[in-house]
N, C-alpha and C positions, 0 to 999 in steps of 0.2 A: 873714826866713826863717832858720831855724836850719840849720846844716850838720852839727852834732853835738849830742848830748844827754848831759849828765853822768850817770854812774851813782853814786849816793851810798848810804852805809850809816851811819846815825846821824850825819848831818852831815859825814861824811868822803867826799871824792871817791875812788872806786876806779878810775875810768876814764871813757871816753866810748863812746858808740854812734853811729856815723856814719849818715848817711842811706843810704849804700850798704849798710851791714849790715842796716838795717831793710828796704830794698827786696829784698835777697837773701832774707831770711827770709820776706817776704810771698810772693815768687815761689815759693819752695820749698814752702811750706804750701799755696798755691793749686794748684800743680801736683800735689801729693799728693792733694788733694781731687778734682781733675778725673780723675786716673787711677782712684781708687777708684770714682768715679761711673761710669766706663766699664767697671767690672767687671774690674779688673786690679790687680795690685800696682803700687805707685809705682815709677818708674824711679829707679835710683841715680845715673845720669849722663844727660847730654843725649841726646836721641833719636838724633841721627846718630852719636854716639860709642859707643852701646851696641852690644855685639857681637850677632851674629845669634842665637847659641844662648841668650844671656842674655835677649834679647827674646822668643824663643819660650818660655823658662821663665817669664817674667813674665806672659805672656798665656795660655798653654795651660791652666793649672789652672782659671781661672774659666770659660774657654770650654767646657771639658769638663763642669764642674758645671752650667752653663746648658744645655748639650746634653742631659745626662742628665735634667734636670728637664723639658725639652721632650719627651723620649722618654716620660715619664710621661703627658704630655698625649696623645701618639699612642696609647699603651696604653689610655687611658680612651676615646678615640674608637673604638678597635677593639672595645672591649667593647660599644659601642652601634651597631656597624656594621649589624646587622639592623634596628634601629629607623630608622637614617638611610636605609636602602634603601627603607623604607615611605614616608618623607617626604623624598624626595631634594631638595626645594626648600629644606630647612633647610641643606643643604650650601652654598648660595649665601651664607649669612650667617656661616658659620664664620670666614672670614678677618676679617670686619668685627668680629665679637664678640671674637676673640682679640686683634686689634690694640687694641681698647678696653681690654681688660685690661692689655695691655702699656703703653699710654699712661698709664693711671691709676697703674700701678706706677712708671713713670718720673717722673711728677709728684711722687708721694709720696717717692721716693728723693731727688729734687732738693731738695724742701723740707726733709727731715730732714738731708741732708748740709749744707746751708746753715745750719740751726739748730745742728748740732753744731760747724761751723766758727766760728760766732759765739758759741759757748758759751752759747747760749740754752737748750740742753738738754745733758745728760750721758748717758753710757752707762747709768747707772742709771735713766734716765727712759724706757726702752723700753716699759714697761707703760703709762705715761701716753700715749705716742705711739700705742700699739696701741688704747687706749680712745678716743683721739680719731679715729683713722683708720677704725675700724670703722663708726661712724655716718656719717662723711663719705663713705666708700666706698658705703654703702647709699643715701645720698641722691643721690650722683653717678650711681650705677648706675640708680636709679629715673628720674632725668632722662633719661639716655640710653635706658632702656627705653621711656619714653613716646615719645621721638622715634622710636625704632625701630617701635613699635606704630603710631604716626601715619603713618609713611612706608609701611608695609605696607598699612594701611587706605586711604590716599590713592591709592596705585598700583592697588589692587584696584578701588576705585570709579571711578577715572578711566580704567581700562582699559589702563594702561601695562603691566601684567603680571597674569596670572591665576595666583594662588597655589593654585587648586583649590577644592574644595567646603569644605574645612576651614581656610580662610585664617585664621579667627579663632584657631584653636589654634596656627597657625604664628606669628601675631603675638604671642600670649601666651607661646609658648615662647622666641621671640627676646627679648621684654621681660624674662622671668624670667632668661634666660641672661645678659643684660647686667647685671642687678642682681647676680647671683652673681659673675660674672667681674670686674666693676669693684670690688666689695667685696673679693674675694680679691686682686686686683691692688694695690689701695691698701694693704691690710694687709701683704701680703708685701713690697711695694716699700718701705714705711716701716720694715720690720724689717731689710731688707738692709744698710743702713749700720751697724747694730749688729753684724751678723755679720762685717763687714769689719774 
């Protein structure tokens, strides 16, 4: 095992890099990646040594941005409030559908951050990632949509829950919503690391 590695330039030794230096750099880079994945700026110093106001400053910006984007979701739901009142049973599926979009976005974000960290892709590859995640999101959404439709159908036929006389429309709506939200989640989640 080596304790240090020489740094050379055209056959001349310029110095050494110790294992400690390599580990420190790896920890620093990994920490930065994890912080970005968590939707915040990387910390400049250890967590327990960071001042209270500095911690707030590092975290507040992204929390506000995420909150504002979630408010857009609330606004969209308000515009369909009348329709939701007609089919109140659909509101049972809203948390499920929204969490599926968030989960698909988190998966895509994780994959892209890892690919960026390993230098498998660069910032200029955002369009290639988008072209890859769009069909991936559609297929994943379709899979979840089929699961959702099957669940509603099964519950209706087995008598676990009565979704009403138009249960087929409810099943189709949930299936279509899952396709849309998972596709959007995958696409936006994969683009988030490029914005950071």
